[in-house]
Predicted model as a PDB file, atoms N, CA, C, CB and O in Angstrom, pLDDT in the B-factor column:
MODEL        1                                                                  
ATOM      1  N   MET A   1     197.046  -4.218 281.392  1.00 92.00           N  
ATOM      2  CA  MET A   1     197.731  -3.962 280.190  1.00 92.00           C  
ATOM      3  C   MET A   1     196.916  -4.430 279.018  1.00 92.00           C  
ATOM      4  CB  MET A   1     199.064  -4.602 280.206  1.00 92.00           C  
ATOM      5  O   MET A   1     196.248  -5.464 279.052  1.00 92.00           O  
ATOM      6  N   ILE A   2     197.003  -3.576 277.912  1.00 94.00           N  
ATOM      7  CA  ILE A   2     196.374  -3.917 276.655  1.00 94.00           C  
ATOM      8  C   ILE A   2     197.225  -4.061 275.468  1.00 94.00           C  
ATOM      9  CB  ILE A   2     195.426  -2.974 276.361  1.00 94.00           C  
ATOM     10  O   ILE A   2     198.207  -3.335 275.312  1.00 94.00           O  
ATOM     11  N   THR A   3     196.873  -5.009 274.588  1.00 96.00           N  
ATOM     12  CA  THR A   3     197.663  -5.100 273.375  1.00 96.00           C  
ATOM     13  C   THR A   3     196.882  -4.638 272.155  1.00 96.00           C  
ATOM     14  CB  THR A   3     198.142  -6.515 273.175  1.00 96.00           C  
ATOM     15  O   THR A   3     195.730  -5.028 271.968  1.00 96.00           O  
ATOM     16  N   ILE A   4     197.484  -3.834 271.350  1.00 96.00           N  
ATOM     17  CA  ILE A   4     196.962  -3.353 270.243  1.00 96.00           C  
ATOM     18  C   ILE A   4     197.798  -3.583 268.983  1.00 96.00           C  
ATOM     19  CB  ILE A   4     196.716  -2.033 270.460  1.00 96.00           C  
ATOM     20  O   ILE A   4     199.006  -3.348 269.012  1.00 96.00           O  
ATOM     21  N   LYS A   5     197.204  -4.030 267.888  1.00 97.00           N  
ATOM     22  CA  LYS A   5     198.046  -4.228 266.676  1.00 97.00           C  
ATOM     23  C   LYS A   5     197.975  -3.016 265.905  1.00 97.00           C  
ATOM     24  CB  LYS A   5     197.618  -5.425 265.819  1.00 97.00           C  
ATOM     25  O   LYS A   5     196.869  -2.545 265.640  1.00 97.00           O  
ATOM     26  N   VAL A   6     199.039  -2.458 265.515  1.00 96.00           N  
ATOM     27  CA  VAL A   6     199.256  -1.237 264.704  1.00 96.00           C  
ATOM     28  C   VAL A   6     199.987  -1.620 263.412  1.00 96.00           C  
ATOM     29  CB  VAL A   6     200.084  -0.155 265.510  1.00 96.00           C  
ATOM     30  O   VAL A   6     201.179  -1.925 263.445  1.00 96.00           O  
ATOM     31  N   ASN A   7     199.309  -1.607 262.320  1.00 96.00           N  
ATOM     32  CA  ASN A   7     199.934  -1.952 261.050  1.00 96.00           C  
ATOM     33  C   ASN A   7     200.577  -3.292 261.193  1.00 96.00           C  
ATOM     34  CB  ASN A   7     200.962  -0.896 260.609  1.00 96.00           C  
ATOM     35  O   ASN A   7     201.696  -3.406 260.693  1.00 96.00           O  
ATOM     36  N   ASP A   8     200.106  -4.222 261.735  1.00 90.00           N  
ATOM     37  CA  ASP A   8     200.698  -5.632 261.888  1.00 90.00           C  
ATOM     38  C   ASP A   8     201.812  -5.635 262.957  1.00 90.00           C  
ATOM     39  CB  ASP A   8     201.311  -6.161 260.482  1.00 90.00           C  
ATOM     40  O   ASP A   8     202.529  -6.634 263.032  1.00 90.00           O  
ATOM     41  N   ASN A   9     201.999  -4.653 263.741  1.00 95.00           N  
ATOM     42  CA  ASN A   9     203.055  -4.655 264.798  1.00 95.00           C  
ATOM     43  C   ASN A   9     202.266  -4.605 266.183  1.00 95.00           C  
ATOM     44  CB  ASN A   9     204.113  -3.345 264.620  1.00 95.00           C  
ATOM     45  O   ASN A   9     201.423  -3.730 266.377  1.00 95.00           O  
ATOM     46  N   GLN A  10     202.556  -5.535 267.103  1.00 96.00           N  
ATOM     47  CA  GLN A  10     201.948  -5.490 268.372  1.00 96.00           C  
ATOM     48  C   GLN A  10     202.524  -4.366 269.233  1.00 96.00           C  
ATOM     49  CB  GLN A  10     202.100  -6.804 269.040  1.00 96.00           C  
ATOM     50  O   GLN A  10     203.731  -4.123 269.243  1.00 96.00           O  
ATOM     51  N   GLN A  11     201.651  -3.706 269.935  1.00 93.00           N  
ATOM     52  CA  GLN A  11     201.987  -2.573 270.856  1.00 93.00           C  
ATOM     53  C   GLN A  11     201.322  -2.788 272.074  1.00 93.00           C  
ATOM     54  CB  GLN A  11     201.618  -1.217 270.323  1.00 93.00           C  
ATOM     55  O   GLN A  11     200.117  -3.042 272.085  1.00 93.00           O  
ATOM     56  N   GLU A  12     202.093  -2.700 273.258  1.00 95.00           N  
ATOM     57  CA  GLU A  12     201.445  -2.906 274.508  1.00 95.00           C  
ATOM     58  C   GLU A  12     201.447  -1.617 275.352  1.00 95.00           C  
ATOM     59  CB  GLU A  12     202.117  -4.041 275.248  1.00 95.00           C  
ATOM     60  O   GLU A  12     202.417  -0.861 275.419  1.00 95.00           O  
ATOM     61  N   PHE A  13     200.205  -1.420 276.030  1.00 92.00           N  
ATOM     62  CA  PHE A  13     200.071  -0.157 276.792  1.00 92.00           C  
ATOM     63  C   PHE A  13     199.582  -0.606 278.222  1.00 92.00           C  
ATOM     64  CB  PHE A  13     199.007   0.907 276.058  1.00 92.00           C  
ATOM     65  O   PHE A  13     198.931  -1.638 278.384  1.00 92.00           O  
ATOM     66  N   LEU A  14     199.926   0.208 279.207  1.00 93.00           N  
ATOM     67  CA  LEU A  14     199.459  -0.064 280.575  1.00 93.00           C  
ATOM     68  C   LEU A  14     198.029   0.039 280.788  1.00 93.00           C  
ATOM     69  CB  LEU A  14     200.084   0.810 281.491  1.00 93.00           C  
ATOM     70  O   LEU A  14     197.517  -0.660 281.663  1.00 93.00           O  
ATOM     71  N   SER A  15     197.319   0.836 280.086  1.00 90.00           N  
ATOM     72  CA  SER A  15     195.987   1.056 280.253  1.00 90.00           C  
ATOM     73  C   SER A  15     195.219   1.460 278.900  1.00 90.00           C  
ATOM     74  CB  SER A  15     195.858   2.088 281.295  1.00 90.00           C  
ATOM     75  O   SER A  15     195.862   1.829 277.918  1.00 90.00           O  
ATOM     76  N   PRO A  16     193.935   1.383 278.890  1.00 90.00           N  
ATOM     77  CA  PRO A  16     193.228   1.844 277.553  1.00 90.00           C  
ATOM     78  C   PRO A  16     193.496   3.268 277.313  1.00 90.00           C  
ATOM     79  CB  PRO A  16     191.636   1.644 277.581  1.00 90.00           C  
ATOM     80  O   PRO A  16     193.666   4.074 278.227  1.00 90.00           O  
ATOM     81  N   LEU A  17     193.531   3.577 275.992  1.00 95.00           N  
ATOM     82  CA  LEU A  17     193.863   4.892 275.640  1.00 95.00           C  
ATOM     83  C   LEU A  17     193.041   5.249 274.490  1.00 95.00           C  
ATOM     84  CB  LEU A  17     195.303   5.055 275.363  1.00 95.00           C  
ATOM     85  O   LEU A  17     192.490   4.339 273.870  1.00 95.00           O  
ATOM     86  N   ALA A  18     192.873   6.594 274.089  1.00 97.00           N  
ATOM     87  CA  ALA A  18     192.122   7.105 273.074  1.00 97.00           C  
ATOM     88  C   ALA A  18     193.025   7.007 271.792  1.00 97.00           C  
ATOM     89  CB  ALA A  18     191.646   8.543 273.418  1.00 97.00           C  
ATOM     90  O   ALA A  18     194.247   6.989 271.942  1.00 97.00           O  
ATOM     91  N   LEU A  19     192.492   6.946 270.581  1.00 97.00           N  
ATOM     92  CA  LEU A  19     193.173   6.980 269.386  1.00 97.00           C  
ATOM     93  C   LEU A  19     194.178   8.073 269.269  1.00 97.00           C  
ATOM     94  CB  LEU A  19     192.258   7.062 268.358  1.00 97.00           C  
ATOM     95  O   LEU A  19     195.257   7.876 268.710  1.00 97.00           O  
ATOM     96  N   GLN A  20     193.845   9.227 269.787  1.00 97.00           N  
ATOM     97  CA  GLN A  20     194.669  10.366 269.620  1.00 97.00           C  
ATOM     98  C   GLN A  20     195.883  10.251 270.526  1.00 97.00           C  
ATOM     99  CB  GLN A  20     193.891  11.629 269.896  1.00 97.00           C  
ATOM    100  O   GLN A  20     196.982  10.678 270.173  1.00 97.00           O  
ATOM    101  N   GLU A  21     195.666   9.662 271.710  1.00 96.00           N  
ATOM    102  CA  GLU A  21     196.804   9.329 272.551  1.00 96.00           C  
ATOM    103  C   GLU A  21     197.815   8.334 271.800  1.00 96.00           C  
ATOM    104  CB  GLU A  21     196.269   8.684 273.898  1.00 96.00           C  
ATOM    105  O   GLU A  21     199.032   8.482 271.917  1.00 96.00           O  
ATOM    106  N   LEU A  22     197.295   7.396 271.086  1.00 95.00           N  
ATOM    107  CA  LEU A  22     198.096   6.511 270.452  1.00 95.00           C  
ATOM    108  C   LEU A  22     198.935   7.170 269.339  1.00 95.00           C  
ATOM    109  CB  LEU A  22     197.281   5.444 269.954  1.00 95.00           C  
ATOM    110  O   LEU A  22     200.115   6.876 269.151  1.00 95.00           O  
ATOM    111  N   VAL A  23     198.293   8.026 268.655  1.00 96.00           N  
ATOM    112  CA  VAL A  23     198.970   8.807 267.569  1.00 96.00           C  
ATOM    113  C   VAL A  23     200.096   9.676 268.171  1.00 96.00           C  
ATOM    114  CB  VAL A  23     197.921   9.732 266.796  1.00 96.00           C  
ATOM    115  O   VAL A  23     201.182   9.795 267.603  1.00 96.00           O  
ATOM    116  N   ASP A  24     199.796  10.284 269.354  1.00 95.00           N  
ATOM    117  CA  ASP A  24     200.857  11.163 270.005  1.00 95.00           C  
ATOM    118  C   ASP A  24     201.947  10.249 270.525  1.00 95.00           C  
ATOM    119  CB  ASP A  24     200.257  12.065 271.217  1.00 95.00           C  
ATOM    120  O   ASP A  24     203.107  10.633 270.371  1.00 95.00           O  
ATOM    121  N   LYS A  25     201.712   9.026 271.152  1.00 93.00           N  
ATOM    122  CA  LYS A  25     202.747   8.309 271.756  1.00 93.00           C  
ATOM    123  C   LYS A  25     203.731   7.650 270.588  1.00 93.00           C  
ATOM    124  CB  LYS A  25     202.083   7.206 272.717  1.00 93.00           C  
ATOM    125  O   LYS A  25     204.939   7.468 270.743  1.00 93.00           O  
ATOM    126  N   LEU A  26     203.071   7.370 269.540  1.00 92.00           N  
ATOM    127  CA  LEU A  26     203.846   6.883 268.381  1.00 92.00           C  
ATOM    128  C   LEU A  26     204.484   7.934 267.577  1.00 92.00           C  
ATOM    129  CB  LEU A  26     203.003   6.106 267.500  1.00 92.00           C  
ATOM    130  O   LEU A  26     205.279   7.639 266.685  1.00 92.00           O  
ATOM    131  N   GLN A  27     204.174   9.130 267.851  1.00 94.00           N  
ATOM    132  CA  GLN A  27     204.712  10.417 267.117  1.00 94.00           C  
ATOM    133  C   GLN A  27     204.531  10.233 265.630  1.00 94.00           C  
ATOM    134  CB  GLN A  27     206.310  10.703 267.425  1.00 94.00           C  
ATOM    135  O   GLN A  27     205.461  10.290 264.825  1.00 94.00           O  
ATOM    136  N   ILE A  28     203.202   9.997 265.307  1.00 90.00           N  
ATOM    137  CA  ILE A  28     202.780   9.841 263.907  1.00 90.00           C  
ATOM    138  C   ILE A  28     202.453  11.256 263.313  1.00 90.00           C  
ATOM    139  CB  ILE A  28     201.509   8.866 263.812  1.00 90.00           C  
ATOM    140  O   ILE A  28     201.738  12.057 263.915  1.00 90.00           O  
ATOM    141  N   GLN A  29     203.009  11.506 262.120  1.00 89.00           N  
ATOM    142  CA  GLN A  29     202.673  12.685 261.455  1.00 89.00           C  
ATOM    143  C   GLN A  29     201.083  12.610 261.007  1.00 89.00           C  
ATOM    144  CB  GLN A  29     203.679  12.865 260.213  1.00 89.00           C  
ATOM    145  O   GLN A  29     200.724  11.643 260.335  1.00 89.00           O  
ATOM    146  N   THR A  30     200.246  13.507 261.334  1.00 90.00           N  
ATOM    147  CA  THR A  30     198.900  13.283 261.013  1.00 90.00           C  
ATOM    148  C   THR A  30     198.409  13.995 259.691  1.00 90.00           C  
ATOM    149  CB  THR A  30     198.095  13.715 262.168  1.00 90.00           C  
ATOM    150  O   THR A  30     197.223  13.909 259.372  1.00 90.00           O  
ATOM    151  N   ASN A  31     199.249  14.648 258.974  1.00 90.00           N  
ATOM    152  CA  ASN A  31     198.888  15.212 257.692  1.00 90.00           C  
ATOM    153  C   ASN A  31     198.753  14.089 256.712  1.00 90.00           C  
ATOM    154  CB  ASN A  31     199.917  16.244 257.213  1.00 90.00           C  
ATOM    155  O   ASN A  31     199.656  13.255 256.639  1.00 90.00           O  
ATOM    156  N   GLY A  32     197.779  14.013 256.016  1.00 90.00           N  
ATOM    157  CA  GLY A  32     197.511  12.954 254.870  1.00 90.00           C  
ATOM    158  C   GLY A  32     197.434  11.613 255.337  1.00 90.00           C  
ATOM    159  O   GLY A  32     197.926  10.705 254.668  1.00 90.00           O  
ATOM    160  N   ILE A  33     196.791  11.373 256.561  1.00 94.00           N  
ATOM    161  CA  ILE A  33     196.661   9.918 256.890  1.00 94.00           C  
ATOM    162  C   ILE A  33     195.287   9.690 257.206  1.00 94.00           C  
ATOM    163  CB  ILE A  33     197.553   9.454 258.053  1.00 94.00           C  
ATOM    164  O   ILE A  33     194.544  10.615 257.532  1.00 94.00           O  
ATOM    165  N   ALA A  34     194.865   8.342 257.114  1.00 96.00           N  
ATOM    166  CA  ALA A  34     193.623   7.878 257.622  1.00 96.00           C  
ATOM    167  C   ALA A  34     193.802   6.780 258.529  1.00 96.00           C  
ATOM    168  CB  ALA A  34     192.740   7.498 256.578  1.00 96.00           C  
ATOM    169  O   ALA A  34     194.747   6.012 258.353  1.00 96.00           O  
ATOM    170  N   ILE A  35     192.955   6.612 259.533  1.00 97.00           N  
ATOM    171  CA  ILE A  35     193.095   5.487 260.483  1.00 97.00           C  
ATOM    172  C   ILE A  35     191.823   4.720 260.513  1.00 97.00           C  
ATOM    173  CB  ILE A  35     193.458   5.970 261.904  1.00 97.00           C  
ATOM    174  O   ILE A  35     190.710   5.244 260.552  1.00 97.00           O  
ATOM    175  N   ALA A  36     192.061   3.437 260.492  1.00 98.00           N  
ATOM    176  CA  ALA A  36     190.855   2.535 260.734  1.00 98.00           C  
ATOM    177  C   ALA A  36     191.067   1.698 261.986  1.00 98.00           C  
ATOM    178  CB  ALA A  36     190.594   1.565 259.495  1.00 98.00           C  
ATOM    179  O   ALA A  36     192.182   1.249 262.250  1.00 98.00           O  
ATOM    180  N   VAL A  37     190.047   1.493 262.729  1.00 98.00           N  
ATOM    181  CA  VAL A  37     190.114   0.679 263.900  1.00 98.00           C  
ATOM    182  C   VAL A  37     189.137  -0.523 263.545  1.00 98.00           C  
ATOM    183  CB  VAL A  37     189.690   1.519 265.268  1.00 98.00           C  
ATOM    184  O   VAL A  37     187.959  -0.324 263.249  1.00 98.00           O  
ATOM    185  N   ASN A  38     189.668  -1.684 263.591  1.00 98.00           N  
ATOM    186  CA  ASN A  38     188.941  -2.905 263.308  1.00 98.00           C  
ATOM    187  C   ASN A  38     188.159  -2.793 261.949  1.00 98.00           C  
ATOM    188  CB  ASN A  38     187.966  -3.212 264.485  1.00 98.00           C  
ATOM    189  O   ASN A  38     186.989  -3.156 261.828  1.00 98.00           O  
ATOM    190  N   SER A  39     188.859  -2.295 261.017  1.00 96.00           N  
ATOM    191  CA  SER A  39     188.293  -2.104 259.672  1.00 96.00           C  
ATOM    192  C   SER A  39     187.270  -0.983 259.439  1.00 96.00           C  
ATOM    193  CB  SER A  39     187.670  -3.327 259.290  1.00 96.00           C  
ATOM    194  O   SER A  39     186.637  -0.897 258.387  1.00 96.00           O  
ATOM    195  N   SER A  40     187.130  -0.098 260.498  1.00 97.00           N  
ATOM    196  CA  SER A  40     186.159   0.874 260.271  1.00 97.00           C  
ATOM    197  C   SER A  40     186.978   2.337 260.377  1.00 97.00           C  
ATOM    198  CB  SER A  40     184.912   0.682 261.376  1.00 97.00           C  
ATOM    199  O   SER A  40     187.591   2.629 261.404  1.00 97.00           O  
ATOM    200  N   VAL A  41     186.932   3.106 259.370  1.00 97.00           N  
ATOM    201  CA  VAL A  41     187.667   4.366 259.313  1.00 97.00           C  
ATOM    202  C   VAL A  41     187.082   5.339 260.433  1.00 97.00           C  
ATOM    203  CB  VAL A  41     187.545   5.016 257.827  1.00 97.00           C  
ATOM    204  O   VAL A  41     185.869   5.525 260.531  1.00 97.00           O  
ATOM    205  N   VAL A  42     188.004   5.944 261.265  1.00 97.00           N  
ATOM    206  CA  VAL A  42     187.615   6.870 262.280  1.00 97.00           C  
ATOM    207  C   VAL A  42     187.923   8.256 261.792  1.00 97.00           C  
ATOM    208  CB  VAL A  42     188.311   6.574 263.601  1.00 97.00           C  
ATOM    209  O   VAL A  42     189.046   8.521 261.363  1.00 97.00           O  
ATOM    210  N   LYS A  43     186.918   9.192 261.846  1.00 97.00           N  
ATOM    211  CA  LYS A  43     187.154  10.548 261.371  1.00 97.00           C  
ATOM    212  C   LYS A  43     188.130  11.272 262.430  1.00 97.00           C  
ATOM    213  CB  LYS A  43     185.723  11.344 261.200  1.00 97.00           C  
ATOM    214  O   LYS A  43     188.012  11.125 263.646  1.00 97.00           O  
ATOM    215  N   LYS A  44     189.047  12.021 261.851  1.00 96.00           N  
ATOM    216  CA  LYS A  44     190.004  12.690 262.677  1.00 96.00           C  
ATOM    217  C   LYS A  44     189.416  13.527 263.783  1.00 96.00           C  
ATOM    218  CB  LYS A  44     190.837  13.517 261.852  1.00 96.00           C  
ATOM    219  O   LYS A  44     190.087  13.689 264.802  1.00 96.00           O  
ATOM    220  N   THR A  45     188.272  14.049 263.679  1.00 96.00           N  
ATOM    221  CA  THR A  45     187.465  14.780 264.765  1.00 96.00           C  
ATOM    222  C   THR A  45     187.063  13.864 265.852  1.00 96.00           C  
ATOM    223  CB  THR A  45     186.179  15.434 264.192  1.00 96.00           C  
ATOM    224  O   THR A  45     186.707  14.304 266.945  1.00 96.00           O  
ATOM    225  N   ASP A  46     187.112  12.571 265.578  1.00 98.00           N  
ATOM    226  CA  ASP A  46     186.679  11.565 266.671  1.00 98.00           C  
ATOM    227  C   ASP A  46     187.851  10.802 267.314  1.00 98.00           C  
ATOM    228  CB  ASP A  46     185.690  10.496 266.064  1.00 98.00           C  
ATOM    229  O   ASP A  46     187.664   9.939 268.172  1.00 98.00           O  
ATOM    230  N   TRP A  47     189.056  11.153 266.868  1.00 97.00           N  
ATOM    231  CA  TRP A  47     190.233  10.452 267.503  1.00 97.00           C  
ATOM    232  C   TRP A  47     190.352  10.639 268.997  1.00 97.00           C  
ATOM    233  CB  TRP A  47     191.518  10.934 266.879  1.00 97.00           C  
ATOM    234  O   TRP A  47     190.741   9.690 269.678  1.00 97.00           O  
ATOM    235  N   SER A  48     190.051  11.772 269.545  1.00 97.00           N  
ATOM    236  CA  SER A  48     190.138  12.006 270.971  1.00 97.00           C  
ATOM    237  C   SER A  48     189.094  11.205 271.801  1.00 97.00           C  
ATOM    238  CB  SER A  48     189.972  13.481 271.230  1.00 97.00           C  
ATOM    239  O   SER A  48     189.308  10.861 272.963  1.00 97.00           O  
ATOM    240  N   SER A  49     187.982  10.941 271.137  1.00 97.00           N  
ATOM    241  CA  SER A  49     186.956  10.198 271.826  1.00 97.00           C  
ATOM    242  C   SER A  49     186.838   8.703 271.601  1.00 97.00           C  
ATOM    243  CB  SER A  49     185.739  10.767 271.496  1.00 97.00           C  
ATOM    244  O   SER A  49     186.120   7.993 272.306  1.00 97.00           O  
ATOM    245  N   LYS A  50     187.567   8.255 270.596  1.00 97.00           N  
ATOM    246  CA  LYS A  50     187.595   6.871 270.235  1.00 97.00           C  
ATOM    247  C   LYS A  50     188.511   6.070 271.177  1.00 97.00           C  
ATOM    248  CB  LYS A  50     188.043   6.727 268.797  1.00 97.00           C  
ATOM    249  O   LYS A  50     189.723   6.089 270.962  1.00 97.00           O  
ATOM    250  N   LEU A  51     188.033   5.402 272.154  1.00 97.00           N  
ATOM    251  CA  LEU A  51     188.861   4.682 273.149  1.00 97.00           C  
ATOM    252  C   LEU A  51     189.162   3.216 272.507  1.00 97.00           C  
ATOM    253  CB  LEU A  51     188.049   4.580 274.642  1.00 97.00           C  
ATOM    254  O   LEU A  51     188.299   2.459 272.064  1.00 97.00           O  
ATOM    255  N   LEU A  52     190.460   2.989 272.543  1.00 97.00           N  
ATOM    256  CA  LEU A  52     190.826   1.669 272.026  1.00 97.00           C  
ATOM    257  C   LEU A  52     190.817   0.588 273.111  1.00 97.00           C  
ATOM    258  CB  LEU A  52     192.200   1.734 271.383  1.00 97.00           C  
ATOM    259  O   LEU A  52     191.074   0.845 274.287  1.00 97.00           O  
ATOM    260  N   GLN A  53     190.495  -0.695 272.637  1.00 95.00           N  
ATOM    261  CA  GLN A  53     190.243  -1.791 273.449  1.00 95.00           C  
ATOM    262  C   GLN A  53     191.332  -2.847 273.237  1.00 95.00           C  
ATOM    263  CB  GLN A  53     188.875  -2.327 273.176  1.00 95.00           C  
ATOM    264  O   GLN A  53     191.968  -2.848 272.182  1.00 95.00           O  
ATOM    265  N   ASN A  54     191.572  -3.755 274.211  1.00 96.00           N  
ATOM    266  CA  ASN A  54     192.510  -4.753 274.028  1.00 96.00           C  
ATOM    267  C   ASN A  54     192.183  -5.598 272.695  1.00 96.00           C  
ATOM    268  CB  ASN A  54     192.536  -5.627 275.297  1.00 96.00           C  
ATOM    269  O   ASN A  54     191.024  -5.870 272.382  1.00 96.00           O  
ATOM    270  N   ASN A  55     193.322  -5.995 271.926  1.00 96.00           N  
ATOM    271  CA  ASN A  55     193.242  -6.686 270.711  1.00 96.00           C  
ATOM    272  C   ASN A  55     192.539  -5.868 269.609  1.00 96.00           C  
ATOM    273  CB  ASN A  55     192.554  -7.967 270.937  1.00 96.00           C  
ATOM    274  O   ASN A  55     192.047  -6.494 268.670  1.00 96.00           O  
ATOM    275  N   ASP A  56     192.453  -4.585 269.639  1.00 97.00           N  
ATOM    276  CA  ASP A  56     191.916  -3.767 268.485  1.00 97.00           C  
ATOM    277  C   ASP A  56     193.161  -3.838 267.449  1.00 97.00           C  
ATOM    278  CB  ASP A  56     191.481  -2.102 268.960  1.00 97.00           C  
ATOM    279  O   ASP A  56     194.333  -3.970 267.800  1.00 97.00           O  
ATOM    280  N   ALA A  57     192.725  -3.734 266.173  1.00 97.00           N  
ATOM    281  CA  ALA A  57     193.621  -3.698 265.021  1.00 97.00           C  
ATOM    282  C   ALA A  57     193.425  -2.343 264.457  1.00 97.00           C  
ATOM    283  CB  ALA A  57     193.339  -4.836 263.960  1.00 97.00           C  
ATOM    284  O   ALA A  57     192.338  -1.902 264.083  1.00 97.00           O  
ATOM    285  N   ILE A  58     194.586  -1.701 264.423  1.00 97.00           N  
ATOM    286  CA  ILE A  58     194.703  -0.278 263.862  1.00 97.00           C  
ATOM    287  C   ILE A  58     195.388  -0.316 262.544  1.00 97.00           C  
ATOM    288  CB  ILE A  58     195.504   0.686 264.827  1.00 97.00           C  
ATOM    289  O   ILE A  58     196.451  -0.931 262.458  1.00 97.00           O  
ATOM    290  N   LEU A  59     194.887   0.276 261.524  1.00 97.00           N  
ATOM    291  CA  LEU A  59     195.470   0.400 260.259  1.00 97.00           C  
ATOM    292  C   LEU A  59     195.630   1.888 259.974  1.00 97.00           C  
ATOM    293  CB  LEU A  59     194.639  -0.313 259.199  1.00 97.00           C  
ATOM    294  O   LEU A  59     194.672   2.659 259.906  1.00 97.00           O  
ATOM    295  N   ILE A  60     196.967   2.257 259.804  1.00 95.00           N  
ATOM    296  CA  ILE A  60     197.199   3.655 259.494  1.00 95.00           C  
ATOM    297  C   ILE A  60     197.656   3.788 257.936  1.00 95.00           C  
ATOM    298  CB  ILE A  60     198.328   4.249 260.514  1.00 95.00           C  
ATOM    299  O   ILE A  60     198.661   3.200 257.536  1.00 95.00           O  
ATOM    300  N   ILE A  61     196.926   4.525 257.159  1.00 93.00           N  
ATOM    301  CA  ILE A  61     197.170   4.608 255.843  1.00 93.00           C  
ATOM    302  C   ILE A  61     197.623   6.044 255.555  1.00 93.00           C  
ATOM    303  CB  ILE A  61     195.977   4.186 255.069  1.00 93.00           C  
ATOM    304  O   ILE A  61     196.935   6.996 255.923  1.00 93.00           O  
ATOM    305  N   LYS A  62     198.849   6.210 254.859  1.00 89.00           N  
ATOM    306  CA  LYS A  62     199.398   7.463 254.444  1.00 89.00           C  
ATOM    307  C   LYS A  62     199.157   7.731 252.957  1.00 89.00           C  
ATOM    308  CB  LYS A  62     200.862   7.496 254.750  1.00 89.00           C  
ATOM    309  O   LYS A  62     199.428   6.868 252.122  1.00 89.00           O  
ATOM    310  N   SER A  63     198.676   8.857 252.638  1.00 83.00           N  
ATOM    311  CA  SER A  63     198.440   9.149 251.299  1.00 83.00           C  
ATOM    312  C   SER A  63     199.711   9.511 250.630  1.00 83.00           C  
ATOM    313  CB  SER A  63     197.452  10.202 251.167  1.00 83.00           C  
ATOM    314  O   SER A  63     200.544  10.113 251.307  1.00 83.00           O  
ATOM    315  N   THR A  64     199.964   9.242 249.448  1.00 75.00           N  
ATOM    316  CA  THR A  64     201.260   9.554 248.714  1.00 75.00           C  
ATOM    317  C   THR A  64     200.933  10.347 247.462  1.00 75.00           C  
ATOM    318  CB  THR A  64     202.061   8.218 248.317  1.00 75.00           C  
ATOM    319  O   THR A  64     199.814  10.212 246.966  1.00 75.00           O  
ATOM    320  N   GLN A  65     201.765  11.110 246.948  1.00 70.00           N  
ATOM    321  CA  GLN A  65     201.564  11.722 245.659  1.00 70.00           C  
ATOM    322  C   GLN A  65     202.556  11.137 244.597  1.00 70.00           C  
ATOM    323  CB  GLN A  65     201.733  13.255 245.786  1.00 70.00           C  
ATOM    324  O   GLN A  65     203.607  10.609 244.960  1.00 70.00           O  
ATOM    325  N   GLY A  66     202.236  11.230 243.402  1.00 64.00           N  
ATOM    326  CA  GLY A  66     203.136  10.610 242.420  1.00 64.00           C  
ATOM    327  C   GLY A  66     202.433  10.713 241.087  1.00 64.00           C  
ATOM    328  O   GLY A  66     201.349  11.283 240.960  1.00 64.00           O  
ATOM    329  N   GLY A  67     203.063  10.166 240.145  1.00 59.00           N  
ATOM    330  CA  GLY A  67     202.476  10.233 238.819  1.00 59.00           C  
ATOM    331  C   GLY A  67     203.144   9.437 237.741  1.00 59.00           C  
ATOM    332  O   GLY A  67     202.696   9.451 236.595  1.00 59.00           O  
TER     333      GLY A  67                                                      
ENDMDL                                                                          
END                                                                             
C-alpha cells in the first residue's frame, strides 16, 4: 500500500500507480489544470509514464478566469 498526499489530503492506494491513473481514479477534470509532483510540474503528455511513489506530494492547480 502506498500513501500519496493530494492537495494536503492523504490518499491510500493498494499499489503504485501512474499520475494519469490517479487523475482517473479521483475523477479530476483535466481542462485548465497543472499538476506538480514533489514541487516539479509534470507535463500532461508525461502523466501516463510518471509513476507515483509512496509519500509523494501532488499539487493540482486549476486555472480560473476573472477580472
